[in-house]
C-alpha positions as MATLAB code, in Angstrom:
seq = 'XXXXXXXXXXXXXXXXXXXXXXXXXXXXXXXXXXXXXXXXXXXXXXXXXXXXXXXXXXXXXXXXXXXXXXXXXXXXXXXXXXX';
ca = [
      10.375   -8.830  -10.429;
       7.190  -10.485   -9.150;
       7.081  -10.954   -5.394;
       9.899   -8.527   -4.646;
       7.873   -6.573   -2.089;
       7.074   -9.659   -0.038;
      10.684  -10.859    0.162;
      12.236  -10.789    3.602;
      15.336   -8.651    3.978;
      16.759   -8.756    7.468;
      13.780   -9.538    9.664;
      10.888   -7.978    7.701;
       9.474   -8.088    4.201;
      10.111   -5.040    2.023;
       6.425   -4.157    2.413;
       6.755   -3.972    6.187;
       9.650   -1.512    6.558;
       7.699    1.632    5.541;
       4.664    0.446    7.499;
       6.711    0.060   10.680;
       8.335    3.465   10.098;
       4.940    5.155    9.681;
       3.442    3.356   12.659;
       6.376    4.221   14.899;
       6.629    7.846   13.726;
       3.858    9.043   16.000;
       2.511   11.365   13.296;
       0.592    8.958   11.037;
      -2.917    8.014   12.104;
      -4.082    6.144    8.968;
      -2.206    4.058    6.461;
      -3.175    2.730    3.060;
      -1.547    0.352    0.629;
      -2.349    0.310   -3.082;
      -1.872   -3.146   -4.553;
      -3.319   -5.962   -6.595;
      -1.508   -8.586   -4.512;
      -3.508  -10.393   -1.797;
      -0.295  -11.234    0.099;
       0.731   -7.578    0.316;
      -2.780   -6.736    1.480;
      -2.575   -9.422    4.170;
       0.856   -8.253    5.348;
      -0.315   -4.634    5.473;
      -3.500   -5.660    7.257;
      -1.362   -6.982   10.097;
      -0.390   -3.340   10.708;
      -3.937   -1.990   10.511;
      -3.469   -0.732    6.963;
      -6.447   -0.313    4.624;
      -6.040   -1.834    1.165;
      -6.827    0.116   -1.966;
      -7.275   -2.509   -4.656;
      -5.458   -1.257   -7.716;
      -7.224   -1.913  -11.044;
      -5.469   -4.120  -13.567;
      -4.653   -1.253  -15.931;
      -2.604    0.372  -13.141;
      -0.583   -2.803  -12.530;
       1.074   -3.168  -15.900;
       4.773   -2.556  -16.568;
       3.921    0.613  -18.523;
       1.569    1.977  -15.838;
       2.527    5.341  -14.373;
       3.008    5.805  -10.643;
       1.175    9.124  -10.926;
      -1.941    7.301  -12.125;
      -1.795    4.867   -9.212;
      -1.365    7.756   -6.762;
      -4.336    9.567   -8.311;
      -6.451    6.420   -8.036;
      -5.405    6.024   -4.388;
      -6.234    9.644   -3.583;
      -9.700    9.377   -5.124;
     -10.355    6.098   -3.300;
      -9.351    7.544    0.074;
     -11.490   10.615   -0.568;
     -14.487    8.425   -1.465;
     -14.047    6.380    1.718;
     -13.311    9.321    4.011;
     -14.608   12.610    2.551;
     -14.106   14.214    5.983;
     -10.308   14.080    5.637;
];
C-alpha cells in the first residue's frame, strides 16, 4: 500500500515510531533509513537520520528485504569505514 509508512497512527507516522524508540533508547548513536521516498527521508531527517537512497530494483514488490539490507550495509560501510 503506497504511503503506508507516512500515515499517522496515534500522534506519529509509522516511520517515526522506530526512530523515536531508537533515539530514546540511549544506546543508538547513528540511525539510517533506506528508502526511495522523499517524504520518508524528510521525516527521518527531522530525527537526525541519514538517508540511504534505495535503488529502483530494490523497491519493487518482488524485491527481497535481504537485498535491501545488504545494500544498506554496504552504503554505511562506504560512508563510514571506521565503524
